[in-house]
DRENPA-3360 file (N, C-alpha, C; in nm, 2 decimals, always signed):
BEGIN
1 = MRATVDRA = -3.75/-15.26/-14.57/-3.79/-15.39/-14.51/-3.91/-15.37/-14.41 ~ -4.01/-15.44/-14.43/-4.13/-15.42/-14.34/-4.10/-15.50/-14.21 ~ -4.16/-15.44/-14.10/-4.14/-15.51/-13.97/-4.23/-15.63/-13.96 ~ -4.18/-15.73/-13.90/-4.26/-15.85/-13.88/-4.26/-15.89/-13.73 ~ -4.35/-15.98/-13.69/-4.37/-16.02/-13.56/-4.33/-16.17/-13.54 ~ -4.26/-16.22/-13.64/-4.23/-16.37/-13.64/-4.11/-16.40/-13.54 ~ -4.03/-16.29/-13.52/-3.91/-16.32/-13.44/-3.95/-16.29/-13.29 ~ -3.95/-16.40/-13.21/-3.99/-16.38/-13.07/-3.86/-16.34/-12.99;
9 = GLDPQGRL = -3.89/-16.26/-12.88/-3.78/-16.22/-12.80/-3.73/-16.33/-12.71 ~ -3.64/-16.42/-12.76/-3.59/-16.53/-12.69/-3.45/-16.50/-12.65 ~ -3.41/-16.57/-12.54/-3.27/-16.56/-12.50/-3.19/-16.66/-12.58 ~ -3.05/-16.66/-12.57/-2.97/-16.75/-12.65/-3.01/-16.90/-12.63 ~ -3.07/-16.94/-12.52/-3.11/-17.08/-12.50/-3.25/-17.10/-12.55 ~ -3.31/-17.01/-12.61/-3.45/-17.03/-12.67/-3.56/-17.02/-12.56 ~ -3.53/-16.96/-12.45/-3.63/-16.95/-12.34/-3.70/-16.81/-12.35 ~ -3.82/-16.80/-12.30/-3.89/-16.67/-12.29/-3.82/-16.58/-12.19;
17 = PKIQVRRV = -3.81/-16.45/-12.21/-3.75/-16.36/-12.11/-3.83/-16.35/-11.99 ~ -3.77/-16.31/-11.88/-3.84/-16.28/-11.75/-3.88/-16.14/-11.76 ~ -4.01/-16.12/-11.75/-4.07/-15.98/-11.76/-4.12/-15.94/-11.62 ~ -4.08/-15.82/-11.59/-4.13/-15.76/-11.46/-4.20/-15.62/-11.50 ~ -4.32/-15.61/-11.44/-4.39/-15.49/-11.47/-4.38/-15.40/-11.34 ~ -4.34/-15.27/-11.37/-4.33/-15.18/-11.26/-4.37/-15.04/-11.31 ~ -4.37/-14.94/-11.22/-4.41/-14.81/-11.26/-4.29/-14.73/-11.32 ~ -4.32/-14.63/-11.40/-4.22/-14.56/-11.47/-4.14/-14.47/-11.37;
25 = RKGDLSKV = -4.01/-14.46/-11.39/-3.93/-14.37/-11.32/-3.89/-14.25/-11.41 ~ -3.84/-14.15/-11.35/-3.80/-14.03/-11.43/-3.69/-14.06/-11.54 ~ -3.60/-14.15/-11.50/-3.49/-14.19/-11.59/-3.54/-14.28/-11.71 ~ -3.66/-14.33/-11.70/-3.72/-14.42/-11.81/-3.79/-14.34/-11.92 ~ -3.81/-14.21/-11.90/-3.90/-14.14/-12.00/-3.85/-14.15/-12.14 ~ -3.72/-14.13/-12.16/-3.67/-14.13/-12.30/-3.68/-14.27/-12.36 ~ -3.65/-14.37/-12.28/-3.66/-14.51/-12.33/-3.81/-14.55/-12.36 ~ -3.90/-14.51/-12.27/-4.04/-14.54/-12.30/-4.09/-14.47/-12.43;
33 = RDVFEQTF = -4.04/-14.35/-12.45/-4.08/-14.28/-12.57/-4.03/-14.35/-12.69 ~ -3.91/-14.41/-12.69/-3.85/-14.48/-12.80/-3.93/-14.61/-12.82 ~ -3.98/-14.67/-12.71/-4.06/-14.79/-12.73/-4.19/-14.76/-12.80 ~ -4.26/-14.65/-12.77/-4.38/-14.61/-12.84/-4.35/-14.58/-12.98 ~ -4.25/-14.51/-13.01/-4.22/-14.47/-13.15/-4.18/-14.59/-13.23 ~ -4.11/-14.68/-13.18/-4.07/-14.80/-13.25/-4.19/-14.90/-13.27 ~ -4.27/-14.92/-13.17/-4.38/-15.01/-13.18/-4.48/-14.96/-13.28 ~ -4.53/-14.84/-13.26/-4.63/-14.79/-13.35/-4.58/-14.76/-13.49;
41 = GDFLERQL = -4.45/-14.73/-13.50/-4.39/-14.72/-13.63/-4.40/-14.85/-13.71 ~ -4.37/-14.96/-13.64/-4.38/-15.09/-13.70/-4.52/-15.12/-13.74 ~ -4.61/-15.09/-13.65/-4.75/-15.12/-13.68/-4.80/-15.04/-13.80 ~ -4.78/-14.91/-13.81/-4.82/-14.83/-13.92/-4.75/-14.87/-14.05 ~ -4.63/-14.92/-14.04/-4.56/-14.96/-14.16/-4.62/-15.09/-14.22 ~ -4.67/-15.18/-14.13/-4.74/-15.29/-14.18/-4.88/-15.26/-14.24 ~ -4.94/-15.16/-14.18/-5.07/-15.12/-14.23/-5.07/-15.03/-14.35 ~ -4.98/-14.94/-14.36/-4.97/-14.84/-14.47/-4.87/-14.88/-14.58;
49 = GTRPRQAF = -4.77/-14.96/-14.54/-4.67/-14.99/-14.64/-4.55/-14.90/-14.63 ~ -4.56/-14.79/-14.57/-4.45/-14.69/-14.55/-4.44/-14.66/-14.40 ~ -4.32/-14.64/-14.36/-4.29/-14.60/-14.22/-4.30/-14.45/-14.20 ~ -4.38/-14.41/-14.11/-4.39/-14.26/-14.08/-4.27/-14.21/-14.01 ~ -4.24/-14.09/-14.03/-4.12/-14.03/-13.96/-4.14/-14.02/-13.81 ~ -4.26/-13.99/-13.77/-4.30/-13.99/-13.62/-4.44/-14.05/-13.61 ~ -4.45/-14.15/-13.53/-4.57/-14.22/-13.51/-4.69/-14.13/-13.46 ~ -4.65/-14.04/-13.37/-4.76/-13.96/-13.30/-4.74/-13.81/-13.35;
57 = GGAQYVHH = -4.67/-13.79/-13.45/-4.65/-13.65/-13.50/-4.57/-13.57/-13.40 ~ -4.48/-13.63/-13.33/-4.40/-13.55/-13.23/-4.46/-13.52/-13.10 ~ -4.58/-13.57/-13.08/-4.65/-13.55/-12.95/-4.57/-13.62/-12.83 ~ -4.55/-13.55/-12.72/-4.48/-13.60/-12.61/-4.58/-13.66/-12.51 ~ -4.64/-13.78/-12.55/-4.73/-13.84/-12.47/-4.67/-13.89/-12.33 ~ -4.56/-13.94/-12.34/-4.50/-14.01/-12.22/-4.47/-13.90/-12.11 ~ -4.40/-13.79/-12.15/-4.37/-13.69/-12.06/-4.49/-13.62/-12.00 ~ -4.59/-13.59/-12.08/-4.71/-13.52/-12.03/-4.79/-13.61/-11.94;
65 = RWLMEPWG = -4.81/-13.74/-11.98/-4.88/-13.83/-11.89/-4.81/-13.86/-11.76 ~ -4.68/-13.87/-11.77/-4.60/-13.90/-11.64/-4.61/-13.78/-11.55 ~ -4.60/-13.66/-11.60/-4.62/-13.54/-11.51/-4.76/-13.53/-11.46 ~ -4.86/-13.57/-11.53/-4.99/-13.55/-11.49/-5.03/-13.67/-11.39 ~ -4.99/-13.79/-11.42/-5.03/-13.91/-11.34/-4.92/-14.00/-11.34 ~ -4.81/-13.98/-11.26/-4.70/-14.07/-11.26/-4.73/-14.21/-11.21 ~ -4.83/-14.23/-11.12/-4.86/-14.36/-11.07/-4.94/-14.45/-11.17 ~ -4.98/-14.39/-11.28/-5.05/-14.46/-11.38/-4.97/-14.51/-11.50;
73 = CFVAEEDN = -4.84/-14.48/-11.50/-4.75/-14.52/-11.61/-4.67/-14.64/-11.57 ~ -4.68/-14.74/-11.65/-4.61/-14.87/-11.63/-4.52/-14.91/-11.74 ~ -4.42/-14.99/-11.71/-4.33/-15.04/-11.81/-4.31/-15.19/-11.78 ~ -4.28/-15.27/-11.89/-4.24/-15.41/-11.88/-4.10/-15.42/-11.91 ~ -4.02/-15.47/-11.81/-3.88/-15.47/-11.82/-3.83/-15.61/-11.83 ~ -3.73/-15.64/-11.92/-3.68/-15.77/-11.94/-3.55/-15.79/-11.85 ~ -3.56/-15.88/-11.76/-3.44/-15.91/-11.67/-3.38/-15.79/-11.60 ~ -3.47/-15.69/-11.57/-3.43/-15.57/-11.50/-3.32/-15.49/-11.58;
81 = AKIVGAAL = -3.33/-15.50/-11.71/-3.23/-15.43/-11.79/-3.29/-15.36/-11.91 ~ -3.38/-15.42/-11.98/-3.43/-15.36/-12.11/-3.58/-15.34/-12.10 ~ -3.63/-15.22/-12.13/-3.77/-15.19/-12.13/-3.83/-15.24/-12.27 ~ -3.92/-15.33/-12.27/-3.98/-15.39/-12.39/-4.13/-15.35/-12.41 ~ -4.19/-15.28/-12.31/-4.33/-15.25/-12.33/-4.37/-15.14/-12.23 ~ -4.48/-15.07/-12.26/-4.52/-14.96/-12.17/-4.67/-14.94/-12.19 ~ -4.73/-14.89/-12.08/-4.87/-14.86/-12.08/-4.90/-14.73/-12.00 ~ -4.98/-14.64/-12.05/-5.01/-14.52/-11.99/-5.16/-14.51/-11.95;
89 = AVTWGTVG = -5.19/-14.48/-11.82/-5.32/-14.48/-11.77/-5.34/-14.35/-11.69 ~ -5.46/-14.29/-11.69/-5.48/-14.17/-11.62/-5.63/-14.17/-11.57 ~ -5.65/-14.11/-11.46/-5.79/-14.10/-11.41/-5.83/-13.95/-11.40 ~ -5.96/-13.93/-11.44/-6.02/-13.80/-11.44/-6.15/-13.82/-11.35 ~ -6.13/-13.79/-11.22/-6.25/-13.81/-11.14/-6.27/-13.96/-11.12 ~ -6.39/-14.01/-11.16/-6.42/-14.15/-11.15/-6.41/-14.22/-11.28 ~ -6.34/-14.16/-11.38/-6.32/-14.21/-11.52/-6.17/-14.25/-11.53 ~ -6.15/-14.37/-11.57/-6.01/-14.41/-11.60/-5.99/-14.44/-11.75;
97 = ILGPVAVL = -5.88/-14.38/-11.81/-5.85/-14.39/-11.95/-5.72/-14.47/-11.96 ~ -5.72/-14.57/-12.04/-5.60/-14.66/-12.07/-5.56/-14.64/-12.21 ~ -5.43/-14.62/-12.23/-5.38/-14.61/-12.36/-5.29/-14.48/-12.38 ~ -5.19/-14.50/-12.47/-5.16/-14.61/-12.55/-5.09/-14.72/-12.47 ~ -5.10/-14.84/-12.52/-5.02/-14.96/-12.48/-4.94/-15.01/-12.59 ~ -4.81/-15.03/-12.56/-4.71/-15.07/-12.67/-4.62/-15.17/-12.61 ~ -4.59/-15.27/-12.70/-4.49/-15.38/-12.68/-4.41/-15.39/-12.80 ~ -4.27/-15.39/-12.78/-4.19/-15.40/-12.90/-4.22/-15.52/-12.99;
105 = TNYQNQTI = -4.20/-15.50/-13.12/-4.25/-15.60/-13.21/-4.19/-15.74/-13.18 ~ -4.06/-15.75/-13.15/-4.00/-15.88/-13.12/-4.05/-15.95/-13.00 ~ -4.12/-15.87/-12.91/-4.17/-15.93/-12.78/-4.32/-15.94/-12.78 ~ -4.39/-15.93/-12.89/-4.53/-15.94/-12.89/-4.57/-16.09/-12.89 ~ -4.70/-16.11/-12.86/-4.76/-16.25/-12.85/-4.70/-16.33/-12.74 ~ -4.66/-16.26/-12.63/-4.60/-16.33/-12.51/-4.67/-16.28/-12.38 ~ -4.79/-16.23/-12.39/-4.88/-16.19/-12.28/-4.82/-16.07/-12.21 ~ -4.72/-16.00/-12.27/-4.67/-15.88/-12.20/-4.77/-15.77/-12.20;
113 = GQQLIRAS = -4.84/-15.75/-12.31/-4.95/-15.65/-12.31/-5.05/-15.68/-12.21 ~ -5.09/-15.80/-12.19/-5.19/-15.83/-12.09/-5.14/-15.80/-11.95 ~ -5.02/-15.82/-11.92/-4.97/-15.79/-11.79/-4.97/-15.64/-11.77 ~ -4.94/-15.56/-11.87/-4.95/-15.41/-11.86/-5.09/-15.37/-11.84 ~ -5.19/-15.43/-11.91/-5.33/-15.39/-11.89/-5.38/-15.43/-11.75 ~ -5.34/-15.54/-11.70/-5.37/-15.58/-11.56/-5.32/-15.48/-11.46 ~ -5.20/-15.44/-11.48/-5.14/-15.34/-11.39/-5.21/-15.20/-11.39 ~ -5.26/-15.16/-11.51/-5.33/-15.04/-11.53/-5.47/-15.05/-11.46;
121 = QGFFEENK = -5.53/-15.17/-11.48/-5.66/-15.19/-11.41/-5.65/-15.19/-11.26 ~ -5.54/-15.24/-11.21/-5.52/-15.23/-11.07/-5.50/-15.09/-11.02 ~ -5.44/-15.00/-11.11/-5.43/-14.86/-11.07/-5.57/-14.80/-11.07 ~ -5.66/-14.84/-11.16/-5.80/-14.78/-11.16/-5.87/-14.82/-11.04 ~ -5.85/-14.95/-11.00/-5.92/-14.99/-10.87/-5.87/-14.92/-10.75 ~ -5.74/-14.89/-10.75/-5.69/-14.81/-10.63/-5.75/-14.67/-10.62 ~ -5.78/-14.61/-10.74/-5.84/-14.48/-10.74/-5.99/-14.49/-10.75 ~ -6.05/-14.61/-10.74/-6.20/-14.63/-10.74/-6.26/-14.56/-10.86;
129 = AALHGCVT = -6.21/-14.59/-10.98/-6.26/-14.55/-11.11/-6.39/-14.63/-11.14 ~ -6.50/-14.56/-11.16/-6.63/-14.63/-11.19/-6.64/-14.67/-11.34 ~ -6.58/-14.60/-11.42/-6.59/-14.62/-11.57/-6.45/-14.63/-11.63 ~ -6.42/-14.74/-11.70/-6.29/-14.76/-11.76/-6.31/-14.75/-11.91 ~ -6.21/-14.68/-11.97/-6.21/-14.66/-12.12/-6.07/-14.69/-12.17 ~ -6.06/-14.72/-12.30/-5.93/-14.74/-12.36/-5.92/-14.67/-12.49 ~ -5.80/-14.65/-12.54/-5.77/-14.59/-12.67/-5.69/-14.69/-12.75 ~ -5.75/-14.72/-12.87/-5.69/-14.82/-12.95/-5.73/-14.79/-13.10;
137 = YPTSPKHL = -5.68/-14.88/-13.19/-5.71/-14.87/-13.33/-5.84/-14.95/-13.36 ~ -5.95/-14.89/-13.40/-6.07/-14.96/-13.42/-6.07/-15.05/-13.54 ~ -5.97/-15.03/-13.63/-5.96/-15.12/-13.75/-5.86/-15.23/-13.74 ~ -5.81/-15.25/-13.62/-5.71/-15.36/-13.59/-5.77/-15.47/-13.52 ~ -5.80/-15.59/-13.58/-5.86/-15.70/-13.50/-5.78/-15.74/-13.38 ~ -5.65/-15.74/-13.40/-5.56/-15.78/-13.29/-5.58/-15.69/-13.16 ~ -5.58/-15.56/-13.18/-5.60/-15.47/-13.07/-5.74/-15.49/-13.01 ~ -5.84/-15.50/-13.09/-5.98/-15.52/-13.04/-5.99/-15.65/-12.96;
145 = FLFHKFGY = -5.93/-15.76/-13.01/-5.94/-15.89/-12.94/-5.86/-15.88/-12.81 ~ -5.75/-15.81/-12.80/-5.68/-15.79/-12.68/-5.77/-15.72/-12.57 ~ -5.83/-15.61/-12.60/-5.91/-15.54/-12.51/-6.04/-15.61/-12.48 ~ -6.09/-15.69/-12.57/-6.21/-15.76/-12.54/-6.19/-15.87/-12.43 ~ -6.07/-15.92/-12.42/-6.04/-16.01/-12.32/-6.06/-15.95/-12.18 ~ -6.05/-15.82/-12.16/-6.06/-15.76/-12.04/-6.19/-15.69/-12.02 ~ -6.29/-15.72/-12.10/-6.43/-15.67/-12.09/-6.46/-15.54/-12.15 ~ -6.36/-15.49/-12.23/-6.39/-15.36/-12.30/-6.48/-15.39/-12.43;
153 = RPKALTAV = -6.58/-15.30/-12.44/-6.67/-15.31/-12.56/-6.69/-15.18/-12.62 ~ -6.72/-15.17/-12.75/-6.74/-15.04/-12.82/-6.86/-14.97/-12.75 ~ -6.85/-14.85/-12.72/-6.95/-14.77/-12.65/-7.03/-14.69/-12.75 ~ -6.96/-14.61/-12.84/-7.02/-14.53/-12.93/-6.92/-14.50/-13.04 ~ -6.97/-14.46/-13.16/-6.89/-14.43/-13.28/-6.87/-14.28/-13.28 ~ -6.75/-14.24/-13.31/-6.71/-14.10/-13.32/-6.68/-14.07/-13.47 ~ -6.76/-13.98/-13.53/-6.74/-13.95/-13.67/-6.63/-13.84/-13.68 ~ -6.53/-13.87/-13.76/-6.42/-13.78/-13.79/-6.44/-13.73/-13.93;
161 = MSRAIDRA = -6.47/-13.60/-13.95/-6.51/-13.55/-14.08/-6.41/-13.43/-14.11 ~ -6.41/-13.40/-14.24/-6.32/-13.29/-14.29/-6.40/-13.21/-14.39 ~ -6.35/-13.09/-14.42/-6.41/-13.00/-14.51/-6.31/-12.92/-14.58 ~ -6.32/-12.91/-14.71/-6.22/-12.83/-14.79/-6.25/-12.68/-14.77 ~ -6.14/-12.61/-14.74/-6.15/-12.47/-14.71/-6.13/-12.39/-14.84 ~ -6.23/-12.30/-14.87/-6.22/-12.21/-14.99/-6.13/-12.10/-14.96 ~ -6.01/-12.11/-15.03/-5.91/-12.00/-15.02/-5.90/-11.92/-15.15 ~ -6.01/-11.89/-15.21/-6.01/-11.82/-15.33/-5.95/-11.68/-15.31;
169 = PARAAALL = -5.86/-11.63/-15.39/-5.80/-11.50/-15.37/-5.90/-11.38/-15.39 ~ -6.00/-11.41/-15.48/-6.10/-11.30/-15.51/-6.18/-11.27/-15.39 ~ -6.22/-11.38/-15.32/-6.30/-11.36/-15.20/-6.23/-11.29/-15.09 ~ -6.10/-11.33/-15.07/-6.02/-11.26/-14.97/-6.00/-11.12/-15.00 ~ -5.97/-11.08/-15.13/-5.95/-10.95/-15.17/-6.08/-10.86/-15.15 ~ -6.20/-10.93/-15.17/-6.32/-10.85/-15.15/-6.34/-10.82/-15.00 ~ -6.30/-10.91/-14.91/-6.32/-10.89/-14.77/-6.23/-10.78/-14.72 ~ -6.11/-10.76/-14.79/-6.02/-10.66/-14.74/-6.05/-10.52/-14.79;
177 = QPISNPPS = -6.13/-10.51/-14.90/-6.16/-10.38/-14.95/-6.25/-10.30/-14.86 ~ -6.23/-10.17/-14.84/-6.32/-10.09/-14.76/-6.46/-10.08/-14.82 ~ -6.56/-10.07/-14.73/-6.70/-10.06/-14.78/-6.72/-9.93/-14.85 ~ -6.67/-9.82/-14.79/-6.69/-9.69/-14.86/-6.58/-9.60/-14.81 ~ -6.55/-9.50/-14.90/-6.45/-9.40/-14.86/-6.50/-9.30/-14.76 ~ -6.43/-9.27/-14.66/-6.48/-9.17/-14.56/-6.48/-9.03/-14.63 ~ -6.58/-8.94/-14.59/-6.59/-8.81/-14.65/-6.48/-8.72/-14.60 ~ -6.44/-8.62/-14.67/-6.34/-8.52/-14.63/-6.39/-8.43/-14.52;
185 = PRVAAARW = -6.31/-8.37/-14.44/-6.36/-8.28/-14.33/-6.45/-8.17/-14.38 ~ -6.42/-8.12/-14.50/-6.51/-8.01/-14.55/-6.65/-8.06/-14.58 ~ -6.65/-8.18/-14.64/-6.78/-8.24/-14.68/-6.86/-8.28/-14.55 ~ -6.79/-8.33/-14.45/-6.85/-8.37/-14.33/-6.91/-8.25/-14.25 ~ -6.83/-8.13/-14.26/-6.88/-8.01/-14.19/-7.00/-7.96/-14.26 ~ -7.01/-7.97/-14.40/-7.12/-7.92/-14.47/-7.24/-8.00/-14.44 ~ -7.23/-8.13/-14.43/-7.34/-8.22/-14.39/-7.39/-8.19/-14.25 ~ -7.30/-8.16/-14.16/-7.34/-8.13/-14.03/-7.42/-8.00/-14.02;
193 = RSRPARRR = -7.38/-7.90/-14.10/-7.45/-7.77/-14.10/-7.59/-7.78/-14.16 ~ -7.60/-7.88/-14.26/-7.72/-7.89/-14.33/-7.83/-7.97/-14.25 ~ -7.79/-8.03/-14.14/-7.89/-8.11/-14.06/-7.98/-8.01/-13.98 ~ -8.10/-8.05/-13.95/-8.19/-7.97/-13.87/-8.13/-7.94/-13.73 ~ -8.17/-7.82/-13.68/-8.11/-7.78/-13.55/-8.15/-7.88/-13.44 ~ -8.27/-7.93/-13.44/-8.31/-8.03/-13.34/-8.22/-8.15/-13.34 ~ -8.19/-8.20/-13.45/-8.10/-8.32/-13.46/-7.96/-8.29/-13.42 ~ -7.91/-8.16/-13.45/-7.78/-8.12/-13.41/-7.77/-8.12/-13.25;
201 = RKSRRSTK = -7.87/-8.06/-13.19/-7.87/-8.05/-13.04/-7.87/-8.19/-12.98 ~ -7.95/-8.28/-13.04/-7.96/-8.41/-12.98/-7.83/-8.48/-13.00 ~ -7.76/-8.46/-13.11/-7.63/-8.53/-13.13/-7.52/-8.47/-13.04 ~ -7.53/-8.34/-13.01/-7.43/-8.28/-12.91/-7.46/-8.34/-12.77 ~ -7.58/-8.36/-12.73/-7.61/-8.41/-12.60/-7.56/-8.56/-12.59 ~ -7.59/-8.64/-12.69/-7.54/-8.78/-12.69/-7.39/-8.78/-12.69 ~ -7.32/-8.69/-12.77/-7.18/-8.69/-12.77/-7.12/-8.65/-12.63 ~ -7.18/-8.55/-12.56/-7.13/-8.51/-12.43/-7.15/-8.63/-12.33;
209 = ASSSRRCR = -7.27/-8.69/-12.34/-7.30/-8.80/-12.25/-7.20/-8.92/-12.27 ~ -7.18/-8.95/-12.39/-7.08/-9.06/-12.42/-6.94/-9.02/-12.38 ~ -6.90/-8.89/-12.39/-6.77/-8.85/-12.35/-6.76/-8.86/-12.20 ~ -6.86/-8.82/-12.12/-6.85/-8.83/-11.98/-6.85/-8.97/-11.93 ~ -6.93/-9.06/-11.99/-6.93/-9.20/-11.96/-6.79/-9.26/-11.99 ~ -6.73/-9.22/-12.10/-6.60/-9.27/-12.13/-6.50/-9.23/-12.03 ~ -6.50/-9.10/-11.99/-6.41/-9.06/-11.88/-6.43/-9.13/-11.75 ~ -6.55/-9.15/-11.71/-6.58/-9.23/-11.59/-6.53/-9.37/-11.60;
217 = SMACAPPS = -6.55/-9.43/-11.71/-6.50/-9.57/-11.73/-6.35/-9.57/-11.72 ~ -6.28/-9.47/-11.78/-6.14/-9.47/-11.78/-6.09/-9.45/-11.63 ~ -6.16/-9.37/-11.56/-6.11/-9.34/-11.42/-6.13/-9.46/-11.33 ~ -6.23/-9.54/-11.36/-6.26/-9.66/-11.28/-6.17/-9.78/-11.32 ~ -6.12/-9.78/-11.44/-6.05/-9.90/-11.49/-5.91/-9.90/-11.43 ~ -5.86/-10.02/-11.40/-5.72/-10.02/-11.35/-5.62/-9.97/-11.45 ~ -5.51/-9.92/-11.41/-5.41/-9.86/-11.50/-5.36/-9.96/-11.61 ~ -5.35/-10.09/-11.57/-5.29/-10.18/-11.66/-5.39/-10.21/-11.78;
225 = RAVWLKPS = -5.52/-10.19/-11.76/-5.62/-10.22/-11.86/-5.68/-10.10/-11.93 ~ -5.64/-9.98/-11.88/-5.70/-9.86/-11.94/-5.65/-9.84/-12.08 ~ -5.75/-9.80/-12.17/-5.71/-9.77/-12.31/-5.76/-9.63/-12.34 ~ -5.67/-9.54/-12.37/-5.70/-9.40/-12.40/-5.71/-9.38/-12.55 ~ -5.82/-9.32/-12.59/-5.84/-9.29/-12.73/-5.88/-9.15/-12.75 ~ -5.85/-9.09/-12.86/-5.89/-8.96/-12.89/-6.04/-8.95/-12.91 ~ -6.11/-8.85/-12.84/-6.25/-8.84/-12.85/-6.30/-8.82/-12.99 ~ -6.39/-8.91/-13.03/-6.44/-8.90/-13.17/-6.57/-8.98/-13.17;
233 = RQSRIFI = -6.66/-8.94/-13.26/-6.79/-9.01/-13.27/-6.78/-9.15/-13.32 ~ -6.67/-9.18/-13.39/-6.65/-9.31/-13.44/-6.56/-9.40/-13.35 ~ -6.52/-9.35/-13.24/-6.42/-9.43/-13.15/-6.50/-9.53/-13.07 ~ -6.44/-9.64/-13.04/-6.49/-9.75/-12.95/-6.38/-9.79/-12.86 ~ -6.42/-9.80/-12.73/-6.32/-9.84/-12.63/-6.34/-9.98/-12.59 ~ -6.24/-10.06/-12.59/-6.24/-10.20/-12.55/-6.14/-10.21/-12.43 ~ -6.20/-10.26/-12.32/-6.12/-10.28/-12.20/-6.12/-10.43/-12.16;
% end
C-alpha cells in the first residue's frame, strides 16, 4: 500500500495538534532517526513505486549532526509527547547548511516544516552565517516551493555522472604477469665479468655510496619508522 498525505494529523475532535519546536535532546536521537526513515521512505515510495529498505542507506545523519552541531538540530513535538518532524542545520564558518527537513506524512501540509525552517534560520542568524544553503530533492516541486518561500534559489547545477568499469579477466591477468624472468646468479655473474672495467669500478662506487647513504638514513630515522632491508642493488627503502 502506497503512503498518502490525505490523512491529516487531527485529534479525536478534529482539531489541529499543538506543535512546539525545540532543540533535540540526547534521548530524542532514536525517535528523530525513525521520523527521517519513515518520512523519506514514504516519499520515495510515492516517487518510485517501491519502498526502500533504508531511505539513506543506513547513514546515521541524526547522530553525526547532533554530535557536530547539537544547537542546530530541531524537532517538532505534538503536545509535548510525540515527535512529528525534525530539521538538521549546521554551520561551517560563515556558511549555514539546512537539511534534511522531515515531517511525518500524516502531519504534512500544516506549516510544521515552515516552523522548523524558521527555527533553523534563527540558528544561522545567531551564528552570523553570511550564506545559507539547503539540501533537498531538485525534482520535487513541493520541496522546491517550500524553500522558495524562504528565499532559497538554485545557485548552480551539479552533474552526477557514472562510468562502467572494465573488469575483463584478460587485462587483469596481463597486469599480474611479470615483465621478464630474473637471470640466474651464474648468468648475472657472467654478465658482470663481461662488463668493461671502468663501468665495474663506477658501479662499485655507486653501490658503496648508496649503501652508506642507506645506513645514515637508517641511523637518523626513528626506531618506529625504520625499515631494514638486505643490501642489494635492486632494493628500495620506504620510510
